[in-house]
C-alpha positions as a printed Julia matrix, in Angstrom:
337×3 Matrix{Float64}:
 -48.14  84.58  40.51
 -49.51  84.97  36.99
 -51.36  81.92  35.77
 -49.94  79.85  32.93
 -52.25  80.02  29.94
 -52.79  76.66  28.25
 -54.59  75.32  25.2
 -56.14  71.91  24.67
 -55.99  70.58  21.13
 -58.82  68.22  20.24
 -61.46  69.05  22.8
 -64.16  66.5   22.03
 -62.71  63.29  23.48
 -62.49  61.58  26.83
 -58.91  62.6   27.56
 -59.77  66.23  26.86
 -62.7   66.38  29.29
 -60.68  64.58  31.96
 -57.84  67.04  31.45
 -60.15  70.06  31.6
 -61.58  68.89  34.92
 -58.09  68.55  36.36
 -56.89  71.9   35.01
 -59.92  73.73  36.4
 -58.76  72.91  39.93
 -55.12  73.82  39.29
 -54.38  77.12  41.08
 -51.8   78.32  38.53
 -53.49  77.45  35.22
 -55.87  79.32  32.94
 -57.48  77.41  30.08
 -57.25  79.98  27.29
 -58.42  77.9   24.32
 -59.85  74.55  23.3
 -59.6   73.53  19.67
 -61.75  71.26  17.54
 -62.87  71.01  13.93
 -66.44  71.82  15.02
 -67.0   75.22  16.63
 -69.28  74.12  19.46
 -69.28  75.27  23.07
 -67.09  72.96  25.11
 -70.07  72.24  27.38
 -72.02  70.93  24.38
 -69.37  68.26  23.89
 -69.14  67.63  27.63
 -72.3   68.57  29.57
 -70.53  67.94  32.88
 -68.58  71.17  32.2
 -71.68  73.37  31.92
 -71.18  76.46  34.05
 -67.55  75.55  34.66
 -65.84  76.48  31.39
 -67.36  79.14  29.15
 -65.32  78.53  26.01
 -66.26  77.61  22.45
 -64.05  75.22  20.54
 -62.12  76.91  17.74
 -60.03  75.78  14.78
 -56.35  75.22  15.47
 -54.32  78.38  14.78
 -50.85  78.53  16.29
 -50.55  82.28  15.71
 -53.84  82.93  17.51
 -52.75  80.84  20.47
 -49.44  82.67  20.67
 -51.18  86.06  20.48
 -53.44  85.01  23.36
 -50.42  84.3   25.56
 -50.63  80.51  25.53
 -47.43  79.0   26.95
 -48.3   75.31  26.9
 -50.51  73.1   24.77
 -51.9   69.66  25.53
 -52.36  67.61  22.38
 -55.4   65.35  22.66
 -55.38  64.58  18.94
 -55.16  61.19  17.21
 -51.78  59.93  16.06
 -50.88  61.39  12.7
 -52.86  64.57  13.31
 -50.81  65.58  16.32
 -47.49  65.91  14.5
 -49.05  68.48  12.15
 -49.7   70.81  15.09
 -46.6   70.3   17.21
 -44.09  71.96  14.88
 -45.98  75.26  14.53
 -46.43  75.42  18.31
 -42.77  74.82  19.09
 -41.77  77.44  16.5
 -43.79  79.94  18.56
 -42.19  78.92  21.86
 -45.29  77.1   23.06
 -44.28  73.98  24.99
 -46.22  70.83  24.18
 -47.39  67.79  26.12
 -48.57  65.43  23.4
 -50.99  62.69  24.43
 -50.89  60.92  21.06
 -48.38  58.25  20.07
 -46.6   60.45  17.53
 -43.48  61.19  19.58
 -43.18  58.14  21.83
 -41.01  55.97  19.59
 -37.58  57.47  18.95
 -36.97  55.5   15.75
 -39.11  56.84  12.87
 -38.71  53.52  11.07
 -40.23  51.75  14.05
 -43.09  54.26  14.01
 -43.71  53.56  10.31
 -43.65  49.8   10.93
 -46.19  49.85  13.76
 -48.39  52.79  12.69
 -48.42  52.19   8.97
 -47.29  55.66   7.88
 -44.07  57.62   7.65
 -43.34  60.01  10.49
 -43.9   63.58   9.32
 -41.91  65.48  11.95
 -38.59  63.73  12.5
 -36.87  67.03  13.35
 -38.92  67.42  16.53
 -39.02  63.69  17.2
 -35.29  63.88  17.93
 -35.91  66.26  20.83
 -39.04  64.69  22.33
 -38.77  63.42  25.91
 -40.72  60.31  26.85
 -42.87  61.6   29.67
 -42.91  58.97  32.38
 -42.18  61.13  35.45
 -40.89  58.3   37.62
 -38.1   57.62  35.12
 -37.42  60.96  33.43
 -38.38  63.83  35.75
 -35.15  65.78  35.23
 -35.42  65.66  31.45
 -39.12  66.52  31.54
 -38.4   69.68  33.53
 -36.43  71.23  30.67
 -38.29  69.66  27.74
 -40.07  71.67  25.07
 -41.91  68.59  23.81
 -43.05  65.76  26.07
 -44.43  62.55  24.61
 -47.04  61.49  27.13
 -46.81  57.73  27.74
 -49.53  55.33  26.71
 -52.04  53.96  29.2
 -51.19  50.25  28.97
 -47.41  50.84  28.81
 -47.33  52.71  32.1
 -48.52  49.7   34.07
 -45.99  47.45  32.35
 -43.06  49.88  32.54
 -43.63  50.96  36.14
 -44.21  47.37  37.18
 -41.08  46.01  35.53
 -38.59  48.9   35.67
 -37.11  48.1   39.11
 -36.73  44.43  38.2
 -35.05  44.91  34.83
 -32.87  47.71  36.22
 -31.68  45.36  38.97
 -31.3   42.51  36.45
 -33.5   40.35  38.65
 -35.64  39.04  35.77
 -34.71  37.68  32.37
 -35.06  40.34  29.65
 -36.94  38.01  27.28
 -40.0   35.82  27.62
 -41.84  38.46  29.69
 -45.62  38.17  29.38
 -47.71  41.32  29.87
 -51.43  40.52  30.15
 -53.6   43.66  30.37
 -57.3   44.46  30.66
 -58.81  47.87  29.94
 -62.17  49.52  30.37
 -64.02  50.58  27.21
 -63.11  54.28  27.5
 -59.56  53.28  26.54
 -60.81  52.81  22.98
 -61.75  56.49  22.72
 -65.04  58.27  22.13
 -65.45  57.67  18.39
 -68.11  54.97  17.89
 -67.0   51.59  16.57
 -68.52  48.12  16.46
 -66.32  46.56  19.15
 -67.28  49.24  21.69
 -70.99  49.25  20.8
 -72.85  48.33  24.0
 -74.38  45.02  22.8
 -70.94  43.92  21.59
 -68.83  44.72  24.65
 -71.32  44.33  27.51
 -70.99  41.02  29.37
 -68.03  40.17  27.17
 -64.25  39.95  27.57
 -62.13  39.77  24.44
 -58.47  40.0   23.5
 -57.48  42.14  20.53
 -54.4   43.03  18.47
 -52.71  39.87  19.72
 -49.02  40.02  18.88
 -49.34  43.31  17.02
 -50.49  45.97  19.46
 -48.73  49.3   18.94
 -47.88  49.67  22.6
 -45.46  46.75  22.39
 -42.47  48.72  21.02
 -43.17  51.55  23.47
 -42.95  49.15  26.41
 -39.8   47.54  25.03
 -38.09  50.87  24.31
 -38.62  52.22  27.83
 -37.64  49.0   29.58
 -34.56  48.56  27.39
 -33.46  52.07  28.37
 -33.81  51.21  32.06
 -32.18  47.79  31.73
 -29.28  48.92  29.56
 -29.96  45.97  27.26
 -32.73  44.81  24.95
 -35.96  43.78  26.69
 -38.66  41.86  24.84
 -42.27  41.39  25.94
 -45.32  39.53  24.72
 -48.12  42.03  25.24
 -51.77  41.02  25.01
 -54.53  43.59  25.67
 -58.14  42.76  26.49
 -61.34  44.82  26.51
 -63.49  44.33  29.58
 -67.03  45.63  30.18
 -66.4   48.58  32.5
 -66.03  52.29  31.83
 -62.49  52.87  33.02
 -59.45  51.26  34.58
 -56.53  49.06  33.57
 -55.32  45.95  35.34
 -52.07  44.33  34.22
 -50.57  41.02  35.27
 -46.94  40.43  34.27
 -45.11  37.1   34.31
 -41.3   37.0   34.3
 -38.51  34.52  35.01
 -36.09  35.52  37.77
 -32.36  35.43  37.08
 -31.79  33.84  40.49
 -33.94  32.59  43.37
 -35.78  35.56  44.9
 -38.21  36.15  47.75
 -41.3   38.36  47.7
 -40.02  40.49  50.57
 -36.79  41.2   48.71
 -38.63  42.25  45.54
 -41.14  44.43  47.37
 -38.31  46.17  49.21
 -36.53  46.77  45.9
 -39.62  48.22  44.25
 -40.33  50.46  47.26
 -36.78  51.79  47.19
 -36.94  52.39  43.43
 -40.09  54.51  43.78
 -39.24  56.24  47.05
 -40.27  59.89  46.77
 -42.45  59.22  43.71
 -45.85  60.39  44.94
 -48.06  58.64  42.4
 -46.69  55.11  42.55
 -48.09  53.15  45.48
 -46.29  49.9   46.23
 -48.87  47.72  47.95
 -48.64  44.69  50.19
 -52.18  43.74  49.2
 -53.25  43.0   45.65
 -54.2   46.15  43.7
 -57.6   46.66  42.1
 -58.97  49.11  39.56
 -61.5   50.61  41.97
 -58.68  51.62  44.29
 -57.22  53.87  41.59
 -60.42  55.04  39.84
 -60.49  58.8   39.32
 -56.93  59.23  40.63
 -53.41  59.61  39.27
 -52.11  56.72  41.36
 -50.57  53.61  39.86
 -50.72  50.74  42.34
 -48.27  47.86  42.04
 -47.22  44.77  43.94
 -45.05  41.68  43.37
 -45.52  38.0   44.07
 -43.32  34.93  43.62
 -45.24  31.8   42.58
 -43.55  28.49  41.76
 -40.31  30.19  40.92
 -41.89  32.85  38.67
 -42.14  36.57  39.38
 -45.64  37.99  39.02
 -46.15  41.77  38.96
 -49.66  43.17  39.34
 -50.52  46.78  38.55
 -53.66  48.91  38.33
 -54.44  52.45  37.22
 -57.24  54.66  35.94
 -56.68  54.71  32.17
 -58.08  58.22  31.7
 -56.3   59.92  34.62
 -52.99  58.18  35.31
 -53.11  56.6   31.87
 -53.48  59.9   30.01
 -54.67  63.26  31.35
 -53.4   62.99  34.91
 -49.85  62.1   33.97
 -50.01  64.87  31.35
 -50.75  67.36  34.12
 -47.99  65.82  36.24
 -45.61  66.42  33.33
 -46.86  70.0   32.96
 -46.18  70.63  36.64
 -42.62  69.41  36.25
 -42.09  71.53  33.12
 -43.25  74.73  34.8
 -41.65  74.25  38.19
 -44.78  73.42  40.19
 -45.22  70.7   42.78
 -46.02  67.7   40.59
 -49.04  66.9   42.77
 -50.86  70.18  42.02
 -54.35  69.54  40.64
 -53.93  65.81  41.18
 -53.65  65.17  44.92
């Protein structure tokens, strides 16, 4: 079987290096190009890749990628920059898995409201598939453009989807409390992620205005068949990687833990990367993997959902590879198991 040639757009960041490591162990993938504004060897950006990937980053050129036989591109670019590259790639029949936020929100007005700029590629936005495999595998398989889901939203959506689909929790008043390791803020230096600022410190940020809020609500509303509203509060915690989310919801009727756990297990039956646990999940249990661990508790009449994932693998690069596998007809576990 001929290998599928892929390109990685924006090779300098954490999601790119995580993705490269995963792709290097995929038996049916050849990394044909890595792009960046600075033409440095990939191993200069990421010394852990020395001797493993002998490529130099190059400027983005859709024609050059097409001429090289690239069939799929992973966009590891910031929001705003990604939509400038997606159109030219799709025009050349190169399928795209975009890890930015540019194609996650279907409504361009909602994008403008939360991201502070007009959407520049509404034509392709109409055809983008939100790439959460557990909810949209069939659509992902035939998609030309997959909008990779955000890291925080995956824990909230996977945790709540069975409950809102079964109308077992009220669709409003849901509280999503999340903590993320510092790598979730990206590799570009900033004051809040400077070591003396974030070490031995836990802080909330973007309270009431985090851009992942409409993404969570859109996906859950689709599953529920009615509008779902959440109060989402993210926190930065002093560790490299991992996300832990605790969700509080009001049941629509009296429920027992055993009933809810059985429901969640049935909902995710056959989904290899969601592990429904009896015990409480923890970030170390998912570190370096594409697993998302989830469990449910009932406390004083409230439903509590607890979920954990690795923000760089399951939260970004791992689920991107899972989406790629679905798009190209491979076992979705390839390179990830």
